[in-house]
mmCIF file of the N, C-alpha and C atoms, coordinates in Angstrom:
data_MODEL
# 
_entry.id   MODEL 
# 
loop_
_atom_site.group_PDB 
_atom_site.id 
_atom_site.type_symbol 
_atom_site.label_atom_id 
_atom_site.label_alt_id 
_atom_site.label_comp_id 
_atom_site.label_asym_id 
_atom_site.label_entity_id 
_atom_site.label_seq_id 
_atom_site.pdbx_PDB_ins_code 
_atom_site.Cartn_x 
_atom_site.Cartn_y 
_atom_site.Cartn_z 
_atom_site.occupancy 
_atom_site.B_iso_or_equiv 
_atom_site.pdbx_formal_charge 
_atom_site.auth_seq_id 
_atom_site.auth_comp_id 
_atom_site.auth_asym_id 
_atom_site.auth_atom_id 
_atom_site.pdbx_PDB_model_num 
ATOM 1   N N  . MET A 1 1  ? 1.167  -263.810 -8.046 1.00 0.00 ? 1  MET A N  1 
ATOM 2   C CA . MET A 1 1  ? 2.600  -263.650 -7.981 1.00 0.00 ? 1  MET A CA 1 
ATOM 3   C C  . MET A 1 1  ? 3.032  -263.704 -6.513 1.00 0.00 ? 1  MET A C  1 
ATOM 4   N N  . SER A 1 2  ? 4.143  -264.302 -6.263 1.00 0.00 ? 2  SER A N  1 
ATOM 5   C CA . SER A 1 2  ? 4.653  -264.440 -4.907 1.00 0.00 ? 2  SER A CA 1 
ATOM 6   C C  . SER A 1 2  ? 5.100  -263.089 -4.356 1.00 0.00 ? 2  SER A C  1 
ATOM 7   N N  . ALA A 1 3  ? 5.004  -262.936 -3.045 1.00 0.00 ? 3  ALA A N  1 
ATOM 8   C CA . ALA A 1 3  ? 5.400  -261.680 -2.407 1.00 0.00 ? 3  ALA A CA 1 
ATOM 9   C C  . ALA A 1 3  ? 6.907  -261.467 -2.475 1.00 0.00 ? 3  ALA A C  1 
ATOM 10  N N  . LEU A 1 4  ? 7.664  -262.509 -2.716 1.00 0.00 ? 4  LEU A N  1 
ATOM 11  C CA . LEU A 1 4  ? 9.111  -262.372 -2.807 1.00 0.00 ? 4  LEU A CA 1 
ATOM 12  C C  . LEU A 1 4  ? 9.547  -261.712 -4.106 1.00 0.00 ? 4  LEU A C  1 
ATOM 13  N N  . PHE A 1 5  ? 8.730  -261.815 -5.139 1.00 0.00 ? 5  PHE A N  1 
ATOM 14  C CA . PHE A 1 5  ? 9.107  -261.281 -6.437 1.00 0.00 ? 5  PHE A CA 1 
ATOM 15  C C  . PHE A 1 5  ? 8.459  -259.940 -6.745 1.00 0.00 ? 5  PHE A C  1 
ATOM 16  N N  . ASN A 1 6  ? 7.507  -259.534 -5.952 1.00 0.00 ? 6  ASN A N  1 
ATOM 17  C CA . ASN A 1 6  ? 6.832  -258.263 -6.142 1.00 0.00 ? 6  ASN A CA 1 
ATOM 18  C C  . ASN A 1 6  ? 7.269  -257.333 -5.013 1.00 0.00 ? 6  ASN A C  1 
ATOM 19  N N  . PHE A 1 7  ? 7.941  -256.237 -5.349 1.00 0.00 ? 7  PHE A N  1 
ATOM 20  C CA . PHE A 1 7  ? 8.536  -255.366 -4.337 1.00 0.00 ? 7  PHE A CA 1 
ATOM 21  C C  . PHE A 1 7  ? 7.478  -254.721 -3.445 1.00 0.00 ? 7  PHE A C  1 
ATOM 22  N N  . GLN A 1 8  ? 6.355  -254.313 -4.014 1.00 0.00 ? 8  GLN A N  1 
ATOM 23  C CA . GLN A 1 8  ? 5.293  -253.697 -3.222 1.00 0.00 ? 8  GLN A CA 1 
ATOM 24  C C  . GLN A 1 8  ? 4.727  -254.692 -2.210 1.00 0.00 ? 8  GLN A C  1 
ATOM 25  N N  . SER A 1 9  ? 4.543  -255.930 -2.610 1.00 0.00 ? 9  SER A N  1 
ATOM 26  C CA . SER A 1 9  ? 4.036  -256.949 -1.690 1.00 0.00 ? 9  SER A CA 1 
ATOM 27  C C  . SER A 1 9  ? 5.054  -257.257 -0.597 1.00 0.00 ? 9  SER A C  1 
ATOM 28  N N  . LEU A 1 10 ? 6.324  -257.268 -0.951 1.00 0.00 ? 10 LEU A N  1 
ATOM 29  C CA . LEU A 1 10 ? 7.370  -257.506 0.040  1.00 0.00 ? 10 LEU A CA 1 
ATOM 30  C C  . LEU A 1 10 ? 7.404  -256.388 1.080  1.00 0.00 ? 10 LEU A C  1 
ATOM 31  N N  . LEU A 1 11 ? 7.278  -255.146 0.632  1.00 0.00 ? 11 LEU A N  1 
ATOM 32  C CA . LEU A 1 11 ? 7.223  -254.019 1.570  1.00 0.00 ? 11 LEU A CA 1 
ATOM 33  C C  . LEU A 1 11 ? 5.993  -254.091 2.461  1.00 0.00 ? 11 LEU A C  1 
ATOM 34  N N  . THR A 1 12 ? 4.862  -254.464 1.896  1.00 0.00 ? 12 THR A N  1 
ATOM 35  C CA . THR A 1 12 ? 3.639  -254.575 2.676  1.00 0.00 ? 12 THR A CA 1 
ATOM 36  C C  . THR A 1 12 ? 3.766  -255.640 3.755  1.00 0.00 ? 12 THR A C  1 
ATOM 37  N N  . ILE A 1 13 ? 4.303  -256.788 3.403  1.00 0.00 ? 13 ILE A N  1 
ATOM 38  C CA . ILE A 1 13 ? 4.477  -257.863 4.371  1.00 0.00 ? 13 ILE A CA 1 
ATOM 39  C C  . ILE A 1 13 ? 5.472  -257.470 5.452  1.00 0.00 ? 13 ILE A C  1 
ATOM 40  N N  . THR A 1 14 ? 6.538  -256.786 5.085  1.00 0.00 ? 14 THR A N  1 
ATOM 41  C CA . THR A 1 14 ? 7.531  -256.346 6.066  1.00 0.00 ? 14 THR A CA 1 
ATOM 42  C C  . THR A 1 14 ? 6.922  -255.341 7.037  1.00 0.00 ? 14 THR A C  1 
ATOM 43  N N  . LEU A 1 15 ? 6.168  -254.377 6.525  1.00 0.00 ? 15 LEU A N  1 
ATOM 44  C CA . LEU A 1 15 ? 5.519  -253.396 7.400  1.00 0.00 ? 15 LEU A CA 1 
ATOM 45  C C  . LEU A 1 15 ? 4.496  -254.058 8.315  1.00 0.00 ? 15 LEU A C  1 
ATOM 46  N N  . LEU A 1 16 ? 3.736  -254.999 7.793  1.00 0.00 ? 16 LEU A N  1 
ATOM 47  C CA . LEU A 1 16 ? 2.772  -255.707 8.629  1.00 0.00 ? 16 LEU A CA 1 
ATOM 48  C C  . LEU A 1 16 ? 3.460  -256.522 9.717  1.00 0.00 ? 16 LEU A C  1 
ATOM 49  N N  . LEU A 1 17 ? 4.586  -257.143 9.391  1.00 0.00 ? 17 LEU A N  1 
ATOM 50  C CA . LEU A 1 17 ? 5.341  -257.912 10.381 1.00 0.00 ? 17 LEU A CA 1 
ATOM 51  C C  . LEU A 1 17 ? 5.850  -257.004 11.490 1.00 0.00 ? 17 LEU A C  1 
ATOM 52  N N  . ILE A 1 18 ? 6.417  -255.860 11.126 1.00 0.00 ? 18 ILE A N  1 
ATOM 53  C CA . ILE A 1 18 ? 6.949  -254.926 12.116 1.00 0.00 ? 18 ILE A CA 1 
ATOM 54  C C  . ILE A 1 18 ? 5.834  -254.390 13.005 1.00 0.00 ? 18 ILE A C  1 
ATOM 55  N N  . CYS A 1 19 ? 4.727  -253.979 12.411 1.00 0.00 ? 19 CYS A N  1 
ATOM 56  C CA . CYS A 1 19 ? 3.622  -253.422 13.199 1.00 0.00 ? 19 CYS A CA 1 
ATOM 57  C C  . CYS A 1 19 ? 2.994  -254.475 14.108 1.00 0.00 ? 19 CYS A C  1 
ATOM 58  N N  . THR A 1 20 ? 2.827  -255.678 13.610 1.00 0.00 ? 20 THR A N  1 
ATOM 59  C CA . THR A 1 20 ? 2.228  -256.742 14.411 1.00 0.00 ? 20 THR A CA 1 
ATOM 60  C C  . THR A 1 20 ? 3.122  -257.125 15.578 1.00 0.00 ? 20 THR A C  1 
ATOM 61  N N  . CYS A 1 21 ? 4.414  -257.259 15.340 1.00 0.00 ? 21 CYS A N  1 
ATOM 62  C CA . CYS A 1 21 ? 5.337  -257.630 16.410 1.00 0.00 ? 21 CYS A CA 1 
ATOM 63  C C  . CYS A 1 21 ? 5.430  -256.542 17.468 1.00 0.00 ? 21 CYS A C  1 
ATOM 64  N N  . ALA A 1 22 ? 5.431  -255.289 17.067 1.00 0.00 ? 22 ALA A N  1 
ATOM 65  C CA . ALA A 1 22 ? 5.471  -254.192 18.033 1.00 0.00 ? 22 ALA A CA 1 
ATOM 66  C C  . ALA A 1 22 ? 4.191  -254.161 18.862 1.00 0.00 ? 22 ALA A C  1 
ATOM 67  N N  . TYR A 1 23 ? 3.064  -254.442 18.232 1.00 0.00 ? 23 TYR A N  1 
ATOM 68  C CA . TYR A 1 23 ? 1.800  -254.452 18.961 1.00 0.00 ? 23 TYR A CA 1 
ATOM 69  C C  . TYR A 1 23 ? 1.758  -255.607 19.957 1.00 0.00 ? 23 TYR A C  1 
ATOM 70  N N  . ILE A 1 24 ? 2.190  -256.783 19.536 1.00 0.00 ? 24 ILE A N  1 
ATOM 71  C CA . ILE A 1 24 ? 2.207  -257.944 20.434 1.00 0.00 ? 24 ILE A CA 1 
ATOM 72  C C  . ILE A 1 24 ? 3.146  -257.697 21.604 1.00 0.00 ? 24 ILE A C  1 
ATOM 73  N N  . ARG A 1 25 ? 4.291  -257.095 21.332 1.00 0.00 ? 25 ARG A N  1 
ATOM 74  C CA . ARG A 1 25 ? 5.253  -256.820 22.402 1.00 0.00 ? 25 ARG A CA 1 
ATOM 75  C C  . ARG A 1 25 ? 4.721  -255.781 23.372 1.00 0.00 ? 25 ARG A C  1 
ATOM 76  N N  . SER A 1 26 ? 3.893  -254.848 22.905 1.00 0.00 ? 26 SER A N  1 
ATOM 77  C CA . SER A 1 26 ? 3.328  -253.849 23.811 1.00 0.00 ? 26 SER A CA 1 
ATOM 78  C C  . SER A 1 26 ? 2.279  -254.465 24.738 1.00 0.00 ? 26 SER A C  1 
ATOM 79  N N  . LEU A 1 27 ? 1.625  -255.532 24.310 1.00 0.00 ? 27 LEU A N  1 
ATOM 80  C CA . LEU A 1 27 ? 0.602  -256.176 25.131 1.00 0.00 ? 27 LEU A CA 1 
ATOM 81  C C  . LEU A 1 27 ? 1.176  -257.207 26.093 1.00 0.00 ? 27 LEU A C  1 
ATOM 82  N N  . THR A 1 28 ? 2.122  -258.001 25.610 1.00 0.00 ? 28 THR A N  1 
ATOM 83  C CA . THR A 1 28 ? 2.665  -259.088 26.422 1.00 0.00 ? 28 THR A CA 1 
ATOM 84  C C  . THR A 1 28 ? 4.187  -259.081 26.342 1.00 0.00 ? 28 THR A C  1 
ATOM 85  N N  . SER A 1 29 ? 4.800  -259.893 27.160 1.00 0.00 ? 29 SER A N  1 
ATOM 86  C CA . SER A 1 29 ? 6.255  -260.055 27.103 1.00 0.00 ? 29 SER A CA 1 
ATOM 87  C C  . SER A 1 29 ? 6.614  -261.333 26.353 1.00 0.00 ? 29 SER A C  1 
ATOM 88  N N  . LEU A 1 30 ? 5.755  -261.734 25.449 1.00 0.00 ? 30 LEU A N  1 
ATOM 89  C CA . LEU A 1 30 ? 5.938  -262.979 24.711 1.00 0.00 ? 30 LEU A CA 1 
ATOM 90  C C  . LEU A 1 30 ? 7.188  -262.956 23.837 1.00 0.00 ? 30 LEU A C  1 
ATOM 91  N N  . LEU A 1 31 ? 7.520  -261.822 23.264 1.00 0.00 ? 31 LEU A N  1 
ATOM 92  C CA . LEU A 1 31 ? 8.659  -261.740 22.354 1.00 0.00 ? 31 LEU A CA 1 
ATOM 93  C C  . LEU A 1 31 ? 9.985  -261.496 23.066 1.00 0.00 ? 31 LEU A C  1 
ATOM 94  N N  . ASP A 1 32 ? 9.947  -261.240 24.372 1.00 0.00 ? 32 ASP A N  1 
ATOM 95  C CA . ASP A 1 32 ? 11.181 -260.958 25.104 1.00 0.00 ? 32 ASP A CA 1 
ATOM 96  C C  . ASP A 1 32 ? 11.962 -262.216 25.459 1.00 0.00 ? 32 ASP A C  1 
ATOM 97  N N  . ARG A 1 33 ? 11.343 -263.362 25.344 1.00 0.00 ? 33 ARG A N  1 
ATOM 98  C CA . ARG A 1 33 ? 11.996 -264.607 25.757 1.00 0.00 ? 33 ARG A CA 1 
ATOM 99  C C  . ARG A 1 33 ? 13.052 -265.072 24.763 1.00 0.00 ? 33 ARG A C  1 
ATOM 100 N N  . ASN A 1 34 ? 12.757 -264.974 23.488 1.00 0.00 ? 34 ASN A N  1 
ATOM 101 C CA . ASN A 1 34 ? 13.645 -265.512 22.455 1.00 0.00 ? 34 ASN A CA 1 
ATOM 102 C C  . ASN A 1 34 ? 14.262 -264.371 21.663 1.00 0.00 ? 34 ASN A C  1 
ATOM 103 N N  . LYS A 1 35 ? 15.525 -264.086 21.951 1.00 0.00 ? 35 LYS A N  1 
ATOM 104 C CA . LYS A 1 35 ? 16.206 -262.998 21.240 1.00 0.00 ? 35 LYS A CA 1 
ATOM 105 C C  . LYS A 1 35 ? 17.179 -263.532 20.195 1.00 0.00 ? 35 LYS A C  1 
ATOM 106 N N  . THR A 1 36 ? 17.280 -264.840 20.067 1.00 0.00 ? 36 THR A N  1 
ATOM 107 C CA . THR A 1 36 ? 18.171 -265.437 19.078 1.00 0.00 ? 36 THR A CA 1 
ATOM 108 C C  . THR A 1 36 ? 17.393 -266.452 18.250 1.00 0.00 ? 36 THR A C  1 
ATOM 109 N N  . GLY A 1 37 ? 17.985 -266.859 17.164 1.00 0.00 ? 37 GLY A N  1 
ATOM 110 C CA . GLY A 1 37 ? 17.363 -267.863 16.313 1.00 0.00 ? 37 GLY A CA 1 
ATOM 111 C C  . GLY A 1 37 ? 16.259 -267.298 15.453 1.00 0.00 ? 37 GLY A C  1 
ATOM 112 N N  . PHE A 1 38 ? 15.383 -268.183 15.017 1.00 0.00 ? 38 PHE A N  1 
ATOM 113 C CA . PHE A 1 38 ? 14.293 -267.777 14.134 1.00 0.00 ? 38 PHE A CA 1 
ATOM 114 C C  . PHE A 1 38 ? 13.325 -266.835 14.830 1.00 0.00 ? 38 PHE A C  1 
ATOM 115 N N  . LEU A 1 39 ? 13.010 -267.103 16.100 1.00 0.00 ? 39 LEU A N  1 
ATOM 116 C CA . LEU A 1 39 ? 12.087 -266.241 16.827 1.00 0.00 ? 39 LEU A CA 1 
ATOM 117 C C  . LEU A 1 39 ? 12.710 -264.886 17.156 1.00 0.00 ? 39 LEU A C  1 
ATOM 118 N N  . GLY A 1 40 ? 14.023 -264.784 17.063 1.00 0.00 ? 40 GLY A N  1 
ATOM 119 C CA . GLY A 1 40 ? 14.685 -263.506 17.250 1.00 0.00 ? 40 GLY A CA 1 
ATOM 120 C C  . GLY A 1 40 ? 14.325 -262.510 16.168 1.00 0.00 ? 40 GLY A C  1 
ATOM 121 N N  . LEU A 1 41 ? 13.924 -262.999 15.009 1.00 0.00 ? 41 LEU A N  1 
ATOM 122 C CA . LEU A 1 41 ? 13.460 -262.123 13.931 1.00 0.00 ? 41 LEU A CA 1 
ATOM 123 C C  . LEU A 1 41 ? 12.250 -261.306 14.372 1.00 0.00 ? 41 LEU A C  1 
ATOM 124 N N  . PHE A 1 42 ? 11.342 -261.938 15.108 1.00 0.00 ? 42 PHE A N  1 
ATOM 125 C CA . PHE A 1 42 ? 10.156 -261.238 15.587 1.00 0.00 ? 42 PHE A CA 1 
ATOM 126 C C  . PHE A 1 42 ? 10.522 -260.230 16.674 1.00 0.00 ? 42 PHE A C  1 
ATOM 127 N N  . TRP A 1 43 ? 11.477 -260.579 17.542 1.00 0.00 ? 43 TRP A N  1 
ATOM 128 C CA . TRP A 1 43 ? 11.938 -259.644 18.570 1.00 0.00 ? 43 TRP A CA 1 
ATOM 129 C C  . TRP A 1 43 ? 12.590 -258.426 17.928 1.00 0.00 ? 43 TRP A C  1 
ATOM 130 N N  . LYS A 1 44 ? 13.413 -258.658 16.898 1.00 0.00 ? 44 LYS A N  1 
ATOM 131 C CA . LYS A 1 44 ? 14.070 -257.548 16.203 1.00 0.00 ? 44 LYS A CA 1 
ATOM 132 C C  . LYS A 1 44 ? 13.056 -256.680 15.476 1.00 0.00 ? 44 LYS A C  1 
ATOM 133 N N  . SER A 1 45 ? 12.046 -257.298 14.905 1.00 0.00 ? 45 SER A N  1 
ATOM 134 C CA . SER A 1 45 ? 10.988 -256.528 14.239 1.00 0.00 ? 45 SER A CA 1 
ATOM 135 C C  . SER A 1 45 ? 10.240 -255.663 15.241 1.00 0.00 ? 45 SER A C  1 
ATOM 136 N N  . ALA A 1 46 ? 9.999  -256.187 16.430 1.00 0.00 ? 46 ALA A N  1 
ATOM 137 C CA . ALA A 1 46 ? 9.326  -255.408 17.463 1.00 0.00 ? 46 ALA A CA 1 
ATOM 138 C C  . ALA A 1 46 ? 10.189 -254.231 17.905 1.00 0.00 ? 46 ALA A C  1 
ATOM 139 N N  . ARG A 1 47 ? 11.480 -254.434 18.017 1.00 0.00 ? 47 ARG A N  1 
ATOM 140 C CA . ARG A 1 47 ? 12.382 -253.346 18.399 1.00 0.00 ? 47 ARG A CA 1 
ATOM 141 C C  . ARG A 1 47 ? 12.405 -252.245 17.347 1.00 0.00 ? 47 ARG A C  1 
ATOM 142 N N  . ILE A 1 48 ? 12.415 -252.637 16.079 1.00 0.00 ? 48 ILE A N  1 
ATOM 143 C CA . ILE A 1 48 ? 12.372 -251.648 14.999 1.00 0.00 ? 48 ILE A CA 1 
ATOM 144 C C  . ILE A 1 48 ? 11.065 -250.874 15.065 1.00 0.00 ? 48 ILE A C  1 
ATOM 145 N N  . GLY A 1 49 ? 9.963  -251.571 15.301 1.00 0.00 ? 49 GLY A N  1 
ATOM 146 C CA . GLY A 1 49 ? 8.665  -250.916 15.399 1.00 0.00 ? 49 GLY A CA 1 
ATOM 147 C C  . GLY A 1 49 ? 8.568  -249.950 16.558 1.00 0.00 ? 49 GLY A C  1 
ATOM 148 N N  . GLU A 1 50 ? 9.248  -250.263 17.657 1.00 0.00 ? 50 GLU A N  1 
ATOM 149 C CA . GLU A 1 50 ? 9.216  -249.371 18.816 1.00 0.00 ? 50 GLU A CA 1 
ATOM 150 C C  . GLU A 1 50 ? 10.112 -248.160 18.617 1.00 0.00 ? 50 GLU A C  1 
ATOM 151 N N  . ARG A 1 51 ? 11.297 -248.365 18.133 1.00 0.00 ? 51 ARG A N  1 
ATOM 152 C CA . ARG A 1 51 ? 12.269 -247.281 18.028 1.00 0.00 ? 51 ARG A CA 1 
ATOM 153 C C  . ARG A 1 51 ? 12.001 -246.358 16.850 1.00 0.00 ? 51 ARG A C  1 
ATOM 154 N N  . LYS A 1 52 ? 11.510 -246.885 15.775 1.00 0.00 ? 52 LYS A N  1 
ATOM 155 C CA . LYS A 1 52 ? 11.251 -246.093 14.567 1.00 0.00 ? 52 LYS A CA 1 
ATOM 156 C C  . LYS A 1 52 ? 9.755  -245.965 14.306 1.00 0.00 ? 52 LYS A C  1 
ATOM 157 N N  . SER A 1 53 ? 8.975  -245.821 15.356 1.00 0.00 ? 53 SER A N  1 
ATOM 158 C CA . SER A 1 53 ? 7.527  -245.880 15.208 1.00 0.00 ? 53 SER A CA 1 
ATOM 159 C C  . SER A 1 53 ? 6.970  -244.765 14.322 1.00 0.00 ? 53 SER A C  1 
ATOM 160 N N  . GLN A 1 54 ? 7.567  -243.572 14.350 1.00 0.00 ? 54 GLN A N  1 
ATOM 161 C CA . GLN A 1 54 ? 7.062  -242.491 13.506 1.00 0.00 ? 54 GLN A CA 1 
ATOM 162 C C  . GLN A 1 54 ? 7.264  -242.821 12.033 1.00 0.00 ? 54 GLN A C  1 
ATOM 163 N N  . TYR A 1 55 ? 8.432  -243.328 11.703 1.00 0.00 ? 55 TYR A N  1 
ATOM 164 C CA . TYR A 1 55 ? 8.735  -243.660 10.309 1.00 0.00 ? 55 TYR A CA 1 
ATOM 165 C C  . TYR A 1 55 ? 7.910  -244.850 9.826  1.00 0.00 ? 55 TYR A C  1 
ATOM 166 N N  . ILE A 1 56 ? 7.709  -245.819 10.696 1.00 0.00 ? 56 ILE A N  1 
ATOM 167 C CA . ILE A 1 56 ? 6.893  -246.980 10.339 1.00 0.00 ? 56 ILE A CA 1 
ATOM 168 C C  . ILE A 1 56 ? 5.447  -246.549 10.131 1.00 0.00 ? 56 ILE A C  1 
ATOM 169 N N  . ALA A 1 57 ? 4.935  -245.667 10.974 1.00 0.00 ? 57 ALA A N  1 
ATOM 170 C CA . ALA A 1 57 ? 3.558  -245.192 10.827 1.00 0.00 ? 57 ALA A CA 1 
ATOM 171 C C  . ALA A 1 57 ? 3.367  -244.430 9.522  1.00 0.00 ? 57 ALA A C  1 
ATOM 172 N N  . VAL A 1 58 ? 4.317  -243.563 9.194  1.00 0.00 ? 58 VAL A N  1 
ATOM 173 C CA . VAL A 1 58 ? 4.234  -242.825 7.931  1.00 0.00 ? 58 VAL A CA 1 
ATOM 174 C C  . VAL A 1 58 ? 4.325  -243.783 6.743  1.00 0.00 ? 58 VAL A C  1 
ATOM 175 N N  . SER A 1 59 ? 5.188  -244.772 6.847  1.00 0.00 ? 59 SER A N  1 
ATOM 176 C CA . SER A 1 59 ? 5.312  -245.766 5.776  1.00 0.00 ? 59 SER A CA 1 
ATOM 177 C C  . SER A 1 59 ? 4.022  -246.556 5.607  1.00 0.00 ? 59 SER A C  1 
ATOM 178 N N  . CYS A 1 60 ? 3.372  -246.904 6.716  1.00 0.00 ? 60 CYS A N  1 
ATOM 179 C CA . CYS A 1 60 ? 2.103  -247.626 6.629  1.00 0.00 ? 60 CYS A CA 1 
ATOM 180 C C  . CYS A 1 60 ? 1.018  -246.777 5.967  1.00 0.00 ? 60 CYS A C  1 
ATOM 181 N N  . VAL A 1 61 ? 0.986  -245.485 6.278  1.00 0.00 ? 61 VAL A N  1 
ATOM 182 C CA . VAL A 1 61 ? -0.008 -244.605 5.654  1.00 0.00 ? 61 VAL A CA 1 
ATOM 183 C C  . VAL A 1 61 ? 0.242  -244.484 4.156  1.00 0.00 ? 61 VAL A C  1 
ATOM 184 N N  . PHE A 1 62 ? 1.498  -244.270 3.774  1.00 0.00 ? 62 PHE A N  1 
ATOM 185 C CA . PHE A 1 62 ? 1.816  -244.182 2.345  1.00 0.00 ? 62 PHE A CA 1 
ATOM 186 C C  . PHE A 1 62 ? 1.523  -245.489 1.615  1.00 0.00 ? 62 PHE A C  1 
ATOM 187 N N  . MET A 1 63 ? 1.806  -246.617 2.263  1.00 0.00 ? 63 MET A N  1 
ATOM 188 C CA . MET A 1 63 ? 1.530  -247.911 1.628  1.00 0.00 ? 63 MET A CA 1 
ATOM 189 C C  . MET A 1 63 ? 0.025  -248.122 1.494  1.00 0.00 ? 63 MET A C  1 
ATOM 190 N N  . ALA A 1 64 ? -0.748 -247.711 2.490  1.00 0.00 ? 64 ALA A N  1 
ATOM 191 C CA . ALA A 1 64 ? -2.206 -247.853 2.403  1.00 0.00 ? 64 ALA A CA 1 
ATOM 192 C C  . ALA A 1 64 ? -2.782 -246.999 1.281  1.00 0.00 ? 64 ALA A C  1 
ATOM 193 N N  . ILE A 1 65 ? -2.296 -245.770 1.164  1.00 0.00 ? 65 ILE A N  1 
ATOM 194 C CA . ILE A 1 65 ? -2.753 -244.896 0.080  1.00 0.00 ? 65 ILE A CA 1 
ATOM 195 C C  . ILE A 1 65 ? -2.364 -245.474 -1.272 1.00 0.00 ? 65 ILE A C  1 
ATOM 196 N N  . ASN A 1 66 ? -1.163 -245.991 -1.351 1.00 0.00 ? 66 ASN A N  1 
ATOM 197 C CA . ASN A 1 66 ? -0.693 -246.588 -2.596 1.00 0.00 ? 66 ASN A CA 1 
ATOM 198 C C  . ASN A 1 66 ? -1.538 -247.797 -2.979 1.00 0.00 ? 66 ASN A C  1 
ATOM 199 N N  . ILE A 1 67 ? -1.858 -248.636 -2.018 1.00 0.00 ? 67 ILE A N  1 
ATOM 200 C CA . ILE A 1 67 ? -2.651 -249.831 -2.316 1.00 0.00 ? 67 ILE A CA 1 
ATOM 201 C C  . ILE A 1 67 ? -4.080 -249.451 -2.681 1.00 0.00 ? 67 ILE A C  1 
ATOM 202 N N  . LEU A 1 68 ? -4.650 -248.480 -1.965 1.00 0.00 ? 68 LEU A N  1 
ATOM 203 C CA . LEU A 1 68 ? -6.045 -248.119 -2.202 1.00 0.00 ? 68 LEU A CA 1 
ATOM 204 C C  . LEU A 1 68 ? -6.265 -247.398 -3.524 1.00 0.00 ? 68 LEU A C  1 
ATOM 205 N N  . PHE A 1 69 ? -5.351 -246.521 -3.894 1.00 0.00 ? 69 PHE A N  1 
ATOM 206 C CA . PHE A 1 69 ? -5.616 -245.667 -5.030 1.00 0.00 ? 69 PHE A CA 1 
ATOM 207 C C  . PHE A 1 69 ? -4.806 -245.988 -6.291 1.00 0.00 ? 69 PHE A C  1 
ATOM 208 N N  . TRP A 1 70 ? -3.650 -246.611 -6.160 1.00 0.00 ? 70 TRP A N  1 
ATOM 209 C CA . TRP A 1 70 ? -2.824 -246.833 -7.341 1.00 0.00 ? 70 TRP A CA 1 
ATOM 210 C C  . TRP A 1 70 ? -2.581 -248.289 -7.702 1.00 0.00 ? 70 TRP A C  1 
ATOM 211 N N  . SER A 1 71 ? -3.211 -249.200 -7.017 1.00 0.00 ? 71 SER A N  1 
ATOM 212 C CA . SER A 1 71 ? -3.017 -250.619 -7.367 1.00 0.00 ? 71 SER A CA 1 
ATOM 213 C C  . SER A 1 71 ? -4.121 -251.136 -8.232 1.00 0.00 ? 71 SER A C  1 
# 
């Protein structure tokens, strides 16, 4: 089933995108160049990951537990 039609898969992909973009932005300034257009999505995801890092971390833990034990 496609990740677009399964809500749990969509949440997992969104959390992975946010965490990956925040990690890449912490290592390099690669995402700071393009703040508009399609690549702006990755910059915005990195900003969400930085500003809401506690909530994203808790969400990742709950999603991991959900995938490991209830899927």
